[in-house]
N, C-alpha and C positions, 0 to 999 in steps of 0.2 A: 939343853935343859929348857923345859917349858916354863912360860910365865903365865900366871893365872890372875885375871882381873875380875874382882867381885865388886859390884856396885851396891851400896847399901842406902836405904832410905828409912830413917827412923827405926833402925834395927841395930841391936848391940852386936859387936863382933863376937863370934863364937870360935873358941879354940878348936872345937870339934869340927867346925866347918872346913878347916884346912889341915887337920891332923893327918889325913891320908895323902896329902899332896907333897911331893918332893920337888920343889922348884921355887922360883920367885913368886911371891904372892902379894898382890896389891889390893888393898881395901880402899876403894874410892868412895868417900863418904858424902852423900847428898843430904844427910840428916838435918832436920830443922828443929827437932826436939832437943832442948838444952841439956836435959839430964842424960839422954842417950849419947849426945855428942861428947859430954864430959867423960862418960864411961869409955867411949871409943878412943878418945885422945889419951886417957890414962892407960888404957890397955896397950896402946901402941908404944907409949913411952917406956913402959915397964917390961915389954917383951924384948928379950935378948936374942935376936935372930936376925942375922945379916941379910936373909932372903925375904924378910917381911918389910913391906912398905905401906905407910898410911898416907893417903892423899886427902886432905880436907878441901872440899869444894866450896866451903863457906856459904852454905845454903843449897837448896835444891836447884841445880843447874840443868837437870835432865840427863837422860841416858847418853845421848850423842856427845855432849860436852864432856861427860865423865869418861867415856871410852877414849875419846881423842886425847884428853889430858893425861890419862894413865899411860898411854903409848908414848906420848911426847916426853914425859918425865922419866922414862926408863932408857938406859943406855943399852940398846939391843943391836945385835948384828942383823944384817938384812935377811939372813936365812933362819933366824930364830922365829919361833912360833909363840903367839899369845893365845890363851883360851879365855874367852869372856863369859861371864855369868851375871845374872841378876840374883837378888837375895832369895828368890822363891824356888830356885832350882835345887833339886836333891842330887848331890854328886855321888856317883857310884864309886866303889872302892877301886875297881879295876880300870877306871877311865884313863888314868895317866899311862899305864902300861899299854893299853889298847891304842891310844893315840901315838905314842912313841913307836910302836911296832908298825902302825899304818904309815907314818911319815917315812920310816926307813924303807918301806916297800913301795912307796908312791912318791918318789923324789920330785915328780913334776907337779905335785899338788901345791896350789897357792892358798886355797881355803878348804878346810875339811869340816864337814857338817855332821853332827850326830843325828840320831833319831830321838825326837822329843815327844813324850806321851803326856796327854792330859786326861781328864775324865771322859772326854768325848771319843778319843782315838789318837791317831797320829797327827799332831799339830805341826810338826816339822820333820821332814819336808812337807810342804803343802802344795797342792796342785794349783797352778796359775790358770784361772778361768776368766779370761777377759780382764776385767778390772778387780776381780775378787780372788781370794786365796782360800781354797777349800781343803778341809781335813781329808786324810786318807784313812780308810777303815782299819787297815792292818799293815804291819811291817812287810808282810809277804807281797803286798801290792807295789812296793817301791821298786822302780826301775833305775838303777844307778847309771845306766847308759844314756838316759834321757834327761840330763840335768836341766836343760832349758825349759822343761815342763814344770819345774819346781821353783819355789822360793823357800826361804829358811828364816827362822828366828835367830836372834842374837845368842841366846843362852846356850853355852856349850860349843859355840863355833870356834874353831881353831884356825888362826889367821897368820900367815907369814908376815913378818915385820915389813918386808919390802913392798907389800901391797899398800901400806899406808903412805908410801912415798908418792903414790899416784892418786889414790882416793882416800877419803876420810868419811866419817859419819857426818851427815848434813846437820849442822847445829841449828838450822832453821826449824827443825822438827825436835820437839821436846822429848817425846816418849814413844808414840805410836808411829809405825811405818819406817822407823829409822833402819830396821833390819832389812825390810824389803827394798828400801831405797839403796842400801849398801850392796845388796845382792845384784840389783839391776845394774848399778855402776860397775861392779866387778865383772859381770858378764860382758858389758859393752866395752870394757877395757881389755878383754881377752884373758882374764885370769882363769886359771884352771880350778874349778870347784869339784870336789868329790864328796861322796857320802860314805861315812864309816858306820855301817849298820851294826858293828860290834859294840859301839858306844850308844847305850840307850839311857836317856835321862827322863825323869819325871818332873813335871812342872805344875806348880799350884798357880794356874793362870787366872788372872783377875777377871777375864771375860766370862768364866764359867762358875764364878762364886756369887753368892747372894749378898748384896750390899744394901745399905740404907739409901733412902732417896738422896740425902745430902752427898753421900759418897759417890753414888752413880751419876748425879748431876755434875759434880766437879770433874769426875773422870770423863764424862761425855764431852764437856767443854774442851778438855785437852785433846781428846780424840778428834773432835771436829776441827780444831785449829791445825793439827798435824795432817789430817786428811786433806785439808785445803791446799797445803803446801805440796804434799806428795802427788795428788792427782793433777794439779796444775803443772807440775814439773814433768810428769811422765805420760799422762793420758789426756787425750782430747775429749774429756767427758767431765761434766760437773760433779764435784765431790758431793754435792747435796743429793744427787740421784743415787750415789753409791751408798751413802750412810743413812739415807731416808728410812730404810727398814729398821735400822737400829733405833732411830729416834721414835718410831712408832711402837716398837717392842717395849722400850723403856717407859714410854708414856702409859702404855697399857698395864705394865707391871706395877708401876707406882700410882696409877690412876691420876696422873698429873700431866698436863699438856705442855709443860715448860720445855721438855726436851724437843718436841716438835716445833714449838713456837720459836725457840732459840735458834734452831737450824734455819727455819724459814726467814727469820729476820736478819740472819748473818749475811753480810755482803761478800 
């Protein structure tokens, strides 16, 4: 039986979100909005379902902490698989069947990754190009035999429980790069990663939506802090050089130099 972990942030639990899933479902709630939190707590208390679990993070603790906490709070066998999502992923109806079938045919797989699409193209897997992660134009370009050429995002990733005995999500990163960090750690520890091209997800990715200046500045500050941890950990290159183009782009979009100045002033 698969276990599904869905992290929420200021979003109400939707019965429709998990109606198609047949397995354990964990809603890990990072919400800070009091009204939404009350709704989610009430929903969880009134739901009569032994396979439904609600985990209150008591504030926004970030993705890495939420994923780790969900896995640690579940009593799973080493060979059980967990599928992780964020709240913006659209879950296809046939996903569970496709994963269960893939697992039965690929018993050596430790981590199974879907294909994730956004408005630009294939965002996961992404091509690892030096210190950057590049979109793929179409699914047909994906080469499942060349796993080390790719990285993957969290959402939709199917992970064997035993993997978490050796590696976890790095809680020094709040939101960004936690997935790429996890994939690098998995590769270095010899875990078998496979791509299931039959599972195709659609993602409303924040990086390609238009936000207000306030939203983008807050989001950039989180991105900057996470990038600093990630690039210091894995690459002999300044994180400032890597994210400099993003700071320039956002400064131009909002006609405000605060993005660039914040990056340059950060130690």
